[in-house]
C-alpha positions as CSV (number, residue, x, y, z in Angstrom):
1,X,14.4,-7.3,33.1
2,X,15.1,-10.6,34.8
3,X,12.7,-13.6,34.4
4,X,11.7,-15.3,37.6
5,X,12.1,-19.1,37.2
6,X,10.9,-20.1,40.7
7,X,10.3,-18.6,44.1
8,X,9.4,-20.0,47.5
9,X,9.4,-18.8,51.2
10,X,13.2,-18.9,51.3
11,X,14.2,-17.2,48.0
12,X,14.0,-17.1,44.3
13,X,15.8,-17.9,41.1
14,X,16.0,-15.4,38.3
15,X,17.4,-15.7,34.9
16,X,19.6,-12.8,33.9
17,X,18.5,-10.8,30.8
18,X,21.2,-12.2,28.6
19,X,20.3,-15.8,29.7
20,X,23.9,-16.6,30.6
21,X,23.3,-17.3,34.2
22,X,20.8,-17.8,37.0
23,X,20.7,-15.6,40.0
24,X,19.8,-17.5,43.2
25,X,18.7,-15.5,46.2
26,X,18.1,-17.4,49.4
27,X,18.4,-16.2,53.0
28,X,21.0,-13.5,53.0
29,X,22.9,-15.0,50.0
30,X,22.9,-13.9,46.4
31,X,24.7,-16.2,44.0
32,X,25.1,-16.2,40.2
33,X,25.6,-19.6,38.6
34,X,25.7,-20.9,35.0
35,X,22.9,-23.3,34.2
36,X,25.3,-26.3,34.1
37,X,26.4,-25.5,37.6
38,X,22.9,-26.0,39.1
39,X,22.9,-29.9,39.1
40,X,26.1,-30.1,41.2
41,X,24.6,-27.7,43.7
42,X,21.4,-29.7,43.8
43,X,23.4,-32.9,44.3
44,X,25.3,-31.3,47.2
45,X,22.1,-30.1,48.9
46,X,20.5,-33.6,48.4
47,X,23.5,-35.2,50.0
48,X,23.5,-32.8,52.9
49,X,19.8,-33.4,53.5
50,X,20.3,-37.2,53.5
51,X,23.2,-37.0,55.9
52,X,21.6,-34.6,58.4
53,X,17.8,-34.8,58.2
54,X,17.3,-37.3,61.0
55,X,19.8,-35.5,63.3
56,X,18.2,-32.1,62.7
57,X,14.6,-33.3,62.8
58,X,14.2,-32.5,66.5
59,X,15.1,-28.9,65.9
60,X,14.4,-28.1,62.3
61,X,14.9,-24.3,62.7
62,X,18.3,-24.5,64.3
63,X,21.1,-23.6,61.9
64,X,23.5,-26.5,62.2
65,X,23.9,-27.8,58.7
66,X,27.0,-26.4,57.0
67,X,27.8,-26.2,53.3
68,X,31.3,-25.3,52.3
69,X,31.5,-22.8,49.5
70,X,33.9,-22.8,46.6
71,X,35.4,-19.6,48.1
72,X,38.0,-20.1,50.8
73,X,37.0,-19.3,54.3
74,X,33.3,-19.1,53.6
75,X,30.7,-21.6,54.9
76,X,27.0,-21.4,54.5
77,X,24.9,-22.5,57.5
78,X,21.3,-23.8,57.2
79,X,18.5,-25.1,59.3
80,X,16.8,-28.3,58.1
81,X,13.8,-26.2,57.0
82,X,16.0,-23.8,55.1
83,X,17.8,-26.7,53.4
84,X,14.4,-28.1,52.3
85,X,13.5,-24.7,50.7
86,X,16.9,-24.5,49.1
87,X,16.4,-28.0,47.7
88,X,13.0,-26.9,46.3
89,X,14.5,-23.8,44.7
90,X,17.4,-25.7,43.0
91,X,15.2,-28.6,41.9
92,X,12.5,-26.5,40.4
93,X,15.0,-24.2,38.7
94,X,16.9,-27.2,37.3
95,X,13.8,-28.8,35.9
96,X,12.4,-25.6,34.4
97,X,15.7,-24.9,32.6
98,X,15.8,-28.5,31.3
99,X,12.2,-28.2,30.0
100,X,13.1,-24.9,28.3
101,X,16.2,-26.5,26.7
102,X,14.1,-29.4,25.4
103,X,11.4,-27.1,24.0
104,X,14.0,-24.9,22.3
105,X,15.6,-27.9,20.6
106,X,12.2,-29.0,19.2
């Protein structure tokens, strides 16, 4: 059984039973990432938000913020509100994994 690390209105983050990866579900996307891959995703989402927040503020539900994926010919498109929820999902999951790592080392 997978362990839910965090969930919000946009999606959830689940740890796979073996602990090797985290499954991120947001919008219509499901993504499996290694724990060390979360911080780069978080940084990318933070950067997108800082670059597009003011422009998208007038219409926060319009999907116009694009994120290129590591897969050729695939781009993810978000509204400002969705990007905020994705940021919350990535931030909370990253923090929880770091706390677990620290506690396990104690």
